[in-house]
FIKOLZA-1660 file (N, C-alpha, C; in steps of 0.1 Angstrom, whole numbers, plus 5000, padded with zeros to 4 digits):
% residues 86
   i   px   py   pz ch aa at
   1 4770 9469 1653  A  M  N
   1 4758 9475 1659  A  M CA
   1 4760 9478 1676  A  M  C
   2 4752 9489 1678  A  S  N
   2 4757 9492 1686  A  S CA
   2 4741 9494 1694  A  S  C
   3 4742 9483 1710  A  E  N
   3 4732 9476 1714  A  E CA
   3 4720 9485 1722  A  E  C
   4 4733 9496 1722  A  K  N
   4 4719 9509 1729  A  K CA
   4 4715 9513 1718  A  K  C
   5 4719 9517 1708  A  L  N
   5 4712 9525 1704  A  L CA
   5 4693 9514 1691  A  L  C
   6 4702 9505 1689  A  F  N
   6 4687 9494 1684  A  F CA
   6 4680 9491 1697  A  F  C
   7 4678 9497 1710  A  Y  N
   7 4667 9492 1719  A  Y CA
   7 4665 9511 1719  A  Y  C
   8 4665 9520 1708  A  T  N
   8 4665 9532 1712  A  T CA
   8 4653 9537 1700  A  T  C
   9 4642 9542 1705  A  A  N
   9 4631 9543 1693  A  A CA
   9 4639 9558 1687  A  A  C
  10 4632 9559 1670  A  P  N
  10 4636 9566 1664  A  P CA
  10 4629 9578 1665  A  P  C
  11 4629 9593 1660  A  S  N
  11 4615 9598 1657  A  S CA
  11 4605 9595 1651  A  S  C
  12 4593 9595 1654  A  Q  N
  12 4578 9590 1654  A  Q CA
  12 4581 9595 1632  A  Q  C
  13 4586 9605 1630  A  E  N
  13 4585 9603 1615  A  E CA
  13 4595 9592 1607  A  E  C
  14 4604 9591 1610  A  I  N
  14 4611 9582 1608  A  I CA
  14 4604 9567 1610  A  I  C
  15 4596 9564 1619  A  F  N
  15 4594 9551 1626  A  F CA
  15 4583 9548 1619  A  F  C
  16 4572 9559 1615  A  E  N
  16 4560 9558 1606  A  E CA
  16 4568 9559 1590  A  E  C
  17 4574 9561 1586  A  E  N
  17 4585 9560 1565  A  E CA
  17 4589 9539 1575  A  E  C
  18 4593 9537 1583  A  M  N
  18 4596 9521 1581  A  M CA
  18 4582 9517 1584  A  M  C
  19 4571 9516 1593  A  Q  N
  19 4561 9511 1589  A  Q CA
  19 4554 9509 1574  A  Q  C
  20 4554 9520 1573  A  K  N
  20 4548 9519 1559  A  K CA
  20 4554 9511 1547  A  K  C
  21 4566 9513 1549  A  L  N
  21 4573 9506 1538  A  L CA
  21 4575 9491 1540  A  L  C
  22 4572 9490 1555  A  A  N
  22 4575 9469 1561  A  A CA
  22 4560 9469 1554  A  A  C
  23 4549 9478 1555  A  I  N
  23 4534 9471 1552  A  I CA
  23 4534 9476 1538  A  I  C
  24 4538 9483 1527  A  E  N
  24 4539 9480 1511  A  E CA
  24 4543 9466 1508  A  E  C
  25 4558 9459 1514  A  I  N
  25 4562 9449 1510  A  I CA
  25 4555 9439 1514  A  I  C
  26 4548 9441 1527  A  W  N
  26 4542 9426 1530  A  W CA
  26 4525 9428 1520  A  W  C
  27 4523 9438 1514  A  N  N
  27 4512 9438 1506  A  N CA
  27 4514 9435 1494  A  N  C
  28 4526 9431 1489  A  T  N
  28 4534 9416 1479  A  T CA
  28 4533 9408 1478  A  T  C
  29 4530 9400 1490  A  Y  N
  29 4533 9385 1495  A  Y CA
  29 4515 9377 1488  A  Y  C
  30 4511 9372 1486  A  D  N
  30 4497 9357 1490  A  D CA
  30 4493 9360 1501  A  D  C
  31 4479 9365 1501  A  D  N
  31 4474 9367 1512  A  D CA
  31 4460 9354 1514  A  D  C
  32 4465 9341 1505  A  T  N
  32 4457 9334 1504  A  T CA
  32 4452 9327 1520  A  T  C
  33 4461 9325 1523  A  H  N
  33 4459 9324 1540  A  H CA
  33 4464 9330 1553  A  H  C
  34 4462 9342 1547  A  L  N
  34 4463 9356 1558  A  L CA
  34 4478 9359 1563  A  L  C
  35 4490 9353 1551  A  Y  N
  35 4501 9351 1558  A  Y CA
  35 4505 9369 1560  A  Y  C
  36 4499 9381 1546  A  A  N
  36 4499 9393 1548  A  A CA
  36 4492 9395 1553  A  A  C
  37 4482 9393 1558  A  T  N
  37 4474 9401 1567  A  T CA
  37 4478 9397 1579  A  T  C
  38 4480 9387 1584  A  T  N
  38 4488 9388 1598  A  T CA
  38 4501 9397 1599  A  T  C
  39 4507 9397 1591  A  K  N
  39 4521 9406 1590  A  K CA
  39 4519 9420 1593  A  K  C
  40 4509 9424 1586  A  V  N
  40 4502 9443 1585  A  V CA
  40 4501 9442 1592  A  V  C
  41 4492 9433 1597  A  N  N
  41 4486 9436 1616  A  N CA
  41 4498 9438 1624  A  N  C
  42 4505 9428 1628  A  H  N
  42 4517 9427 1632  A  H CA
  42 4525 9445 1637  A  H  C
  43 4528 9445 1620  A  V  N
  43 4535 9455 1620  A  V CA
  43 4528 9469 1626  A  V  C
  44 4513 9475 1624  A  I  N
  44 4502 9481 1625  A  I CA
  44 4508 9482 1640  A  I  C
  45 4504 9470 1649  A  M  N
  45 4508 9471 1667  A  M CA
  45 4517 9470 1669  A  M  C
  46 4527 9472 1664  A  I  N
  46 4541 9475 1672  A  I CA
  46 4543 9491 1673  A  I  C
  47 4545 9492 1682  A  Q  N
  47 4546 9509 1688  A  Q CA
  47 4564 9516 1686  A  Q  C
  48 4560 9529 1688  A  N  N
  48 4579 9535 1687  A  N CA
  48 4583 9534 1698  A  N  C
  49 4588 9520 1706  A  K  N
  49 4596 9521 1720  A  K CA
  49 4604 9511 1712  A  K  C
  50 4611 9515 1728  A  G  N
  50 4627 9498 1727  A  G CA
  50 4631 9498 1709  A  G  C
  51 4632 9489 1710  A  S  N
  51 4634 9479 1694  A  S CA
  51 4621 9476 1683  A  S  C
  52 4613 9483 1693  A  G  N
  52 4602 9482 1683  A  G CA
  52 4607 9479 1665  A  G  C
  53 4613 9499 1662  A  F  N
  53 4618 9503 1654  A  F CA
  53 4626 9488 1647  A  F  C
  54 4636 9480 1650  A  M  N
  54 4645 9475 1647  A  M CA
  54 4639 9460 1642  A  M  C
  55 4628 9455 1653  A  A  N
  55 4616 9446 1652  A  A CA
  55 4608 9446 1632  A  A  C
  56 4607 9460 1636  A  I  N
  56 4596 9456 1621  A  I CA
  56 4610 9457 1609  A  I  C
  57 4624 9457 1610  A  F  N
  57 4633 9460 1598  A  F CA
  57 4632 9444 1599  A  F  C
  58 4639 9436 1609  A  Q  N
  58 4642 9426 1612  A  Q CA
  58 4636 9414 1609  A  Q  C
  59 4620 9417 1608  A  M  N
  59 4608 9407 1597  A  M CA
  59 4612 9404 1591  A  M  C
  60 4621 9412 1580  A  F  N
  60 4623 9403 1564  A  F CA
  60 4638 9399 1566  A  F  C
  61 4634 9393 1553  A  D  N
  61 4649 9387 1551  A  D CA
  61 4653 9397 1545  A  D  C
  62 4674 9391 1541  A  V  N
  62 4679 9400 1536  A  V CA
  62 4674 9408 1524  A  V  C
  63 4669 9404 1515  A  N  N
  63 4664 9406 1499  A  N CA
  63 4653 9417 1502  A  N  C
  64 4647 9412 1513  A  N  N
  64 4635 9424 1515  A  N CA
  64 4646 9439 1524  A  N  C
  65 4649 9435 1534  A  Q  N
  65 4660 9448 1542  A  Q CA
  65 4661 9454 1531  A  Q  C
  66 4670 9451 1520  A  T  N
  66 4674 9459 1509  A  T CA
  66 4660 9465 1502  A  T  C
  67 4653 9460 1500  A  K  N
  67 4641 9468 1497  A  K CA
  67 4637 9479 1500  A  K  C
  68 4632 9478 1515  A  I  N
  68 4630 9488 1520  A  I CA
  68 4645 9500 1526  A  I  C
  69 4660 9497 1521  A  L  N
  69 4665 9504 1522  A  L CA
  69 4669 9510 1511  A  L  C
  70 4667 9509 1502  A  N  N
  70 4664 9515 1482  A  N CA
  70 4649 9520 1481  A  N  C
  71 4642 9520 1491  A  K  N
  71 4632 9530 1492  A  K CA
  71 4631 9533 1500  A  K  C
  72 4639 9540 1512  A  A  N
  72 4640 9548 1516  A  A CA
  72 4648 9563 1520  A  A  C
  73 4638 9568 1527  A  S  N
  73 4646 9581 1530  A  S CA
  73 4660 9582 1533  A  S  C
  74 4668 9594 1529  A  P  N
  74 4682 9589 1539  A  P CA
  74 4683 9591 1550  A  P  C
  75 4676 9593 1551  A  E  N
  75 4674 9599 1571  A  E CA
  75 4670 9584 1572  A  E  C
  76 4665 9577 1569  A  L  N
  76 4654 9565 1575  A  L CA
  76 4666 9550 1570  A  L  C
  77 4676 9551 1565  A  V  N
  77 4689 9543 1560  A  V CA
  77 4697 9548 1569  A  V  C
  78 4701 9559 1572  A  S  N
  78 4706 9564 1581  A  S CA
  78 4705 9558 1596  A  S  C
  79 4690 9563 1599  A  E  N
  79 4687 9553 1611  A  E CA
  79 4690 9541 1611  A  E  C
  80 4685 9531 1599  A  I  N
  80 4690 9515 1602  A  I CA
  80 4708 9514 1607  A  I  C
  81 4712 9522 1594  A  I  N
  81 4731 9517 1598  A  I CA
  81 4732 9519 1606  A  I  C
  82 4731 9533 1614  A  I  N
  82 4735 9533 1626  A  I CA
  82 4732 9516 1641  A  I  C
  83 4721 9515 1634  A  R  N
  83 4717 9506 1647  A  R CA
  83 4723 9491 1643  A  R  C
  84 4725 9489 1632  A  T  N
  84 4728 9478 1624  A  T CA
  84 4749 9475 1614  A  T  C
  85 4750 9487 1613  A  N  N
  85 4761 9484 1609  A  N CA
  85 4764 9479 1596  A  N  C
  86 4749 9476 1587  A  Y  N
  86 4743 9473 1575  A  Y CA
  86 4749 9479 1566  A  Y  C
% end
């Protein structure tokens, strides 16, 4: 993993794609106790600064990270891979 890249924000377009996919995944969770709502609100509040991009990705376990990678554009996948060596 490149520590410098980990803390480097991607383009706004890539960041917004990550946010969108994260919100889609959190919205599949049971929201009886506002769990999903809390996570979605957290994702919305994260800004495209420093490690914000990676903070969104790291909110998930490996199964949900794989879902993001499978749904992501090639550009988003590339940005994740260069930061994580996934």
